[in-house]
N, C-alpha and C positions, 0 to 999 in steps of 0.2 A: 514627470508622471505619465503613465501610459494608458489612462482611460481614453478610448477612442470614440465612444458614443457621444453624440452631441450633448445630451443632458448630463452625462457623467462629467464631460469636460467643462461644461458650463458651471456645474456644481463646484468643481475644484477651483476654477478661475475666480469664482465669486467669493472665495475665501479671502480674497484680497480687495482693498478699498477701491480699485479702479472700476468695478462694476456699478452700473446705474441701479437705482432702486427697482426699476422694472425687471432688470436682469436678475437681481438678487431674489426677487419674488418668484420668478420663473424657476430658479435653481432650487428653491426650498419648497415649492408647491408640491403637496401630496405627501410630505414627510410628517411622521408623528414622533415627537420626542418621547422616549420611554422613561425619562426622569423629569421631575418638575424643577429640579435645580436646588431644592432645599430639603426634601424629605425622601423616604423610601416607600412612599405610598404606591401601591400596586405591585409590590415585590414582597417576597418572604424568603427566609433562610431555610435551607434543607441540608442535611448531612452534618458536617463537623461544626466546630465551635469558633471558626474564624470570625473576626469582628468586622462589621461593615458600618460605615457612617458617611455622611455627606459633608464635604468641606469646600465651600466657595464654588459650588456648582460641579464638584468632582466627587464621584463615588470612590471611596478608599476602602480596600480590603486589606486587613492585617492578619498575617499568619499567626497561628497559635500552635506551639509545639505539642506533639503527642496526640493530635486529633486527626480524624479522617478528612478527606477532601470536603471543602465547604462550598455551598452554592447559594447565591442570591438570585432567586428565580421570579420571573413574571408570573402573575396569577392568570394572565391571559395566554392562550395557545395560538401559535401561528403556523401556517402551512407554507405557501409560497410567499416569498418576500425578498426585499433588498434591505440589508442591515449595514449601517455604517457606524463606526465609533472610533475614538482615539484612546490609546492606552499607553501607560508608562509602567515599567516593572523594574524591581530591584534585580540585578544580575544573578543573585543567588536564589531567586524564587521562580517557580513555574506557575503558569495560569492558563486560562482559556475562556472562551465564551461558548456555552452550550447552546444548541438550537435543535428544534424538533426532538426535544428531550422529554423524559418522563421519569417519575418515581412512583412505583406502584407496590402495594403490599404483596401482590402475587408474583413479583419478579425480584428475586435476590434480596429479600427482606427490605424492600423499599429503596435500594440503592439507585442513585441517579444513573440513567443510561440514555445515550443518544449521541448525536454528532457534536463535535467540539472543534472550533478553530483554535489552533494552538497559539499561545503567547509564551515564548521561550526566551528567557533571559540568558541562557547559557551559550557556550561556544558551539554547541551542536547546531544552533541557528535554524530551527524548524518552525519559526513563527509563520503562520499562514497555512501550515499543514492541517490535515483533517484527521482527527482521532475519534474513535468511538468509545466514549466512556462507558464502563460497566458491561461491555459486551465483547466486541472483536478486537479492540485495541487500534493500532495504527492502520488506517486505510490509505492515507496519502501523506507520507513524509516528504521532505524536500530533497532527498538524496539525488534525484534526477533533475533538479532545478537550481543550479548554483547561483543564478542571478537573483532568485527570490531569497536564497539563504543570506545574501549580502544586503537585503533591503531593510531589515529590521535594525533599529538603533537602540541597544540596551540603555536604560536610564534616561532616554529621551522620549518625547511624545511621538507616537506612531499612528498613522491613519490606516484602518483596516476596513475591508468591505467584503460582504458575502452576498452572492446572488444564488438563492435557492428556489428553483422552479422545477416542479415535477421531479424527475430522477436526476436532474443536473444540479450540481453544487459547485460553484466557482468562488475563488477567494483572491484577494489582492492585499499586498502590504506596501504602503506608501506608493500606491499606483502601479506597482510591479505585479504582474500576474503570478500567483503562487501555486494554486491547485485547481484542477478540474476533475471532479469525481462524478462518476455515474453510479448510482446506487438506489435501491428501491426498498430498503428495510424500513425506513420511517418517513412518513409524509407530513407529519405535523407534531407540534409539541411546544413546550415553553422555551423561553430564552433564559439563560442563567449565567451569572458571572462567577467564575471559579477562583477560589484561593486554594492552591494545592497544599496538601499536608506537608509538614516538616518534622524531622526527628526530634525526640526529646532533648538530645544533646547539642542542638544548634545554639551557638552562643550569640550569633548576630541578632541584634534587637531591631524591632520594627521593620521586618521584612514586609514590604507593601507592594500592592499592584493598584493602579488607578485607572479609572475610566471617565471619559467625559464626551459630551456631544453624541450620546447614544440615540440613534434615530432609526426608524423603520418605515418602509414603504410597502404597501400590500395591494394597491390598486393600479390597474393599467401598466403592469410590469413590463410588457413587451416593448413599450415605448422607451423604457429607461435601461434596458439590458445592454451590457457592453458587447460589442461585436466580438466574434471569435478571435482568440489571441494565441500566442505561442505556447502557453502552458500545456504540457502533455496531458492528454486525457487518460485516466485510469478508470476502467469499468469493472463493476462487480455484478453485471447481469449474467446470469447463468446460461451458457451455451447460446448466447446471442451476441451479435455485433451491433455496435451503434452506427449511425449514419457516418460519423466522422471516421470510425475505424474502417468501414467499407471504402470510403474515399481515399484513405491512406494505404489501401492494399491488403488489409487483413483478410484472412479466410479461416473459417472453422475447419479444423482437422477432424473433428468428430461432431456429427450433427445432433448429438444428445439423445438419439433414439435407436439408431441402427448400427450395423457393423460396416457400413459403406466406407470405403477408403482404408480399411484395415484388414490384415490377415495374420495368420500365424507366422512367426519368424522362420520356422523350418518346414512349413508346408503351405499349400496354395490357398487354403480356406481359413476362415476365422475359426478358432478353437471351438469344439463342440462342448467342452466342459472347462471349468476353472475360471471363467469370467462371467460377470453378471452385468446386464444393462437394464437399469430400472430407475425411474424417478429422476431422469436427467443425470445419472451418475454411472460411470464406468468403473467397475471394481474387479480387481484380481482377488480371488477367494483364498482363504487359508487352507493349506494342505499339510501343515506341520513344518514349514520352514525349508522344504526342499527346493533347490534352485531349478526352475523350468521343468518340474516333474509332474505338474498337473495339466493345466491348459497350455502352459508354455508362454514364452514372450509373444507379444504382438507388435507388428511394425506397420508403418504407413505403406500404402501401395505406391506413393510418390517418393522420389528421392530429392534431397535438398543439399545445397552447397553454401549459399550465403543467405542467412535468414535471422529472423527474430521469433523465437518460440515462447509462448506464455501459456501456463495452465495452472489450475488449482489442484492440490493433492491433499489427501487426508490419510494419515497412517494410524493403525491400531497400536496398542501397547506392545512394545518389543519387536515391531515390524522392521522388515528390510525390503527395499525395492530400489528402483532407479529409473531415470529417464536417459536413454542413450541416443547418441547422434553420430553421424559418420559410421554407421553400422555396416559390417559385411556379414549378412546372415548366412553365407555359405562357407565361412572360414572355419568354424568349429563344427565338426561332425559329432554325432552322438549326443550324450547328455550334457547339460549345462546351458548357460545363457549365451546368446549371440554376442559377438565381439564388437565393441565400439567404445567411444568416449562416453563417460557416464556422469551425470548429475546424480549424486547419491541421495537416496531417500532412506532415512534410518532413524529409529528411536535411539538417540545417543545415550539416554539414561539407562536403557534396559537391554539393548542388543550388544552382545560381546564384540561385534565387529568394530565398535567405536574405539576399542582399546587395541585393536590390531593394526597392521600396516605400520606406517612411520609418522609419528607426531600428529596423529589424528586425521590422516588423509583418507580415512574411510567413514568420516562422520557426515552428517546431513549437510547437503549443499556442496560438498567437496567434489573435485574432479577425482573420481574414485581411484584410490591407490597411487595417486600422483601428486595432487596439490590439496592441501588442507584449506577448508573454508574458514575464513576469518572476516571480521567486520572491517571492510576496506573503505566504506562510506564515512564512518565516524571512527577514525583510528583510536581516539581516546576511549572508546567503548571496547571492553574485552569480550563482549558477548555477541553472538549471532542472534537475530530476531526470530526465535523459534516459537511457533504455536504448537503445543504438545499434542499427544495422542488424542484423537477424536475431534480435532479442530482443523479447519481448512487453512493451508499454507499456499503461498504462490511462488512458483518457480518461473524464472525467466532466463533463457539462454540466447545470447546474441553472438552471431558469427559473421564477421566481415573479413573475408579472405582468411588469413592465418590468425587473426585476432579474435579471441573468444572471451566472453564474460559469463559468469554465473551470478544470478541475482536471486536472493531469498527474501521474500516479503519486502520487496522494493529496496533491498540493501545489497550492494555489490560485495560478493564474498570470494570470488575467484576471478582472476584476470591474467591471461597468459597468451602466448603465441605458439601455435603449432609449428613444428619443423625447425625450431631454433636449437642451438647446441644445448641449452638448458633443458628444453623439452625432451630432447632425445636422451639426455643423461637420466632424466627422471624415468623415462620408459625403460631404459636399460637396467634399472634397479627395481623394476616392478614386476608384477605377474604377467605383464604384457610383452616382456622382452623377446619372447619367441615368435611374435607376430611381426613379420616384415612390414616396415613403414606404418606401424600402428599409429592411428590418429592423424595421419597425413593423407588419407584417401581424399580424392577430389569431391566426392559426394556420397550420400547414403540416406537410407530412410530414418525416420524417428521411431524409437522403440520404447515401449512400456514393459517393464520387467515383471515376470512372475518369479518371485523368490519364495513362494509358499506361504506368504503372510497377507492378511487382509489390508489392502491399500486401495483407495478410491481416487478417481480423477474426474474432472469436469472442466468445461470452458477451455478446451484445448484449441488454441488458435495460432496461426503462423503468418508472418509477413515474409514473403519470398522476394528478396532483393533482386535476384536474377530475373524473375518474371517482371518485376516493376521496371527494370531497365529496358526491357524489350517492348513494353507497351507504348 
């Protein structure tokens, strides 16, 4: 187990009888048990009709077919805390523990909304990830943390830990670091035990999830927090970098306010029309769907070769746009978008381009006109994790030499190598066949495309691997 703080380590060691009475007292000092071991006093059920009862010091939740998600919630609210519990789940059931959560009549008819640490009995293995129930959905799945995906043991008892302090939320599964989320949407709320809904036709009886040793610490937290670990930090702060991101070499490509660092793809200044900068959002405006016919594409004034790019984007109904890299802005003269490799942004449901090209290679997240985006992180899932029109999605492009990855909402959807025989064959049968050495240029700017539809961007940041090597 990988807790490296003194008190966290002492707590774990004192689960075993080798500890003295004084050591056991030190390890448990300051914790409050959230269950009395025999009753559900201090808790109440919200949402669906799942059954909860106490059995030999264990809270048991039993799924009921045909009802919505059910929650057993504390009557007390908590802000900053350390929460620990043990859980056991049937492999066919899904569950979680809500925190900083609410259910208000003025929000979605009282639906529970807030953060949830996932308890996942399936082969997907996202236990310890962070989901936002009733609002944004997945904030931190475990697709980029294979060690944590192996930590949870279905059908057995598992130890889980949450440290929620300010905007920082960190989780562990059986001592393995799972998630490190930075977010500021909710700062307090109740804790709740979820029993996920199941379909009416489920024949398996007594699908249950169990919890025991549920305890919380709310005072003197700084003494008991675990030192920084290897779990990757994912931030949802708008147009801001965390201290850790700065230390890791991240830079903002857009400052959230001005046009600094950007210009038109085909002229020296930032477009005088067609783009809007307001309220921390950079938007290409609608002009009827014409490609680069209003303000035109914009590109960074810097060029990049090896990098990790991350940004949030939001598309309107029926919209088309893209994020391009290794762009040659001088290659195409006259009308049209500048030429480069493209992370496609598209409303797959409403835009006709989704049905053009070959086998969906013009859909959202695809390497436009070359490679179709599919869920490579969870192959058993047939669907990409798309948040539809009007919702923020996250794009991530990683380039290390010839190896390139497209990530959509923290899911790998495209994985390829530039310059290979396969890559060149794809180019030869695409609209890019006439451009010599397309996609194999050494470097180029980052481009945001004007395709005549309303699409917005924010939190545009980059880690330049070449620059880090020279520092």
